[in-house]
C-alpha positions, -999 to 999 in steps of 0.1 A, spaced: -802 -245 657 -815 -211 667 -787 -208 694 -761 -216 667 -775 -190 644 -776 -163 671 -740 -172 682 -728 -170 646 -745 -137 639 -731 -123 671 -696 -135 662 -698 -119 627 -712 -87 643 -682 -85 667 -658 -92 639 -673 -64 618 -671 -40 648 -635 -50 654 -627 -44 617 -643 -9 620 -623 -1 651 -590 -10 633 -598 14 604 -574 44 604 -591 77 612 -597 99 582 -566 121 576 -571 158 583 -551 182 561 -535 206 585 -529 230 557 -566 232 550 -583 266 556 -613 260 579 -639 287 588 -670 279 608 -664 242 603 -662 245 565 -633 244 541 -626 280 529 -604 292 501 -567 294 512 -566 332 507 -591 336 535 -567 321 561 -534 334 547 -547 369 541 -537 368 505 -501 366 515 -494 335 494 -505 351 462 -480 359 435 -469 395 430 -486 427 440 -500 435 474 -530 417 489 -550 418 522 -582 402 535 -610 419 554 -641 404 569 -675 416 582 -701 397 600 -736 394 586 -755 427 589 -791 436 591 -782 465 568 -776 439 540 -748 424 519 -739 457 503 -731 473 537 -713 441 548 -691 441 516 -682 478 522 -672 470 557 -651 440 547 -633 460 519 -626 489 544 -610 463 568 -589 448 540 -577 483 529 -567 490 565 -547 458 565 -531 467 532 -521 501 545 -505 485 576 -487 460 553 -473 489 532 -461 507 563 -441 476 575 -426 470 541 -416 507 537 -400 506 572 -380 475 564 -369 490 530 -357 522 547 -337 502 573 -320 483 546 -314 514 525 -301 533 554 -277 504 564 -262 503 529 -259 540 523 -256 556 557 -280 583 547 -299 601 574 -302 596 611 -329 574 628 -353 604 633 -349 615 596 -354 579 584 -386 575 606 -400 608 592 -393 597 557 -408 563 564 -441 579 577 -443 602 546 -436 574 521 -460 551 539 -488 576 536 -481 585 500 -478 548 489 -508 537 509 -529 565 493 -518 557 458 -520 519 462 -554 520 480 -569 541 453 -556 516 427 -567 486 447 -598 465 440 -619 438 455 -608 406 438 -625 377 456 -654 372 480 -663 342 502 -692 339 526 -689 315 555 -719 293 566 -725 317 595 -727 346 570 -694 363 576 -681 378 544 -644 377 535 -631 400 508 -597 398 491 -585 433 482 -553 439 462 -532 457 438 -521 428 417 -494 446 396 -461 445 415 -445 469 390 -472 496 397 -466 492 434 -428 495 430 -431 526 408 -454 542 434 -429 534 462 -399 548 442 -418 580 434 -429 585 470 -394 578 484 -378 604 461 -405 630 468 -400 624 505 -362 627 503 -365 659 482 -386 674 510 -354 674 532 -329 693 512 -298 682 533 -309 646 529 -316 649 492 -281 665 486 -265 636 505 -286 611 485 -274 627 452 -238 629 464 -237 592 473 -254 582 441 -276 560 462 -302 555 435 -292 519 428 -293 510 465 -327 525 467 -340 506 437 -326 474 451 -342 480 485 -376 487 469 -374 457 446 -364 434 474 -392 446 497 -419 450 471 -414 418 450 -387 414 424 -375 436 397 -396 464 383 -381 461 348 
């Protein structure tokens, strides 16, 4: 009787083990944002790029013996740096498109205007930007989302900076006015900096 009981228990145990082995592995969401083995907000992984309108960037700072206030300042500075680089790339793309449609300026003039506009827009945008979200990983790394959430404000700053930069080169400004390139400029800015500013 004991032998039968042991054999039956062993058989059920093996069946249970086989059943567990046939269970599908838990599905892992490849779109999930993971940091330090923990699910993080999606903005941490995508750098704020997937957020609607405006300009956003993420900065991070490791845990510091100087405390969370210093850590936050460091993370915000890193995010603003990323925001400035993002602006420079967008302005460069916009000028390429604008130059292609209007034929205004040579490559050197366009590059100079790009640099000037990038600096002006970055200065204005960064002074108007703010820390919007904070997340701290299990290891203590702080992630801060910094942005200028109003796309219209960003577009207005870009348009103002472009016109100021073009006016600084009289020959370029005269050519700009002669070609009535204002609409092409508006279209290039709107395309690069998120929709219509109206």
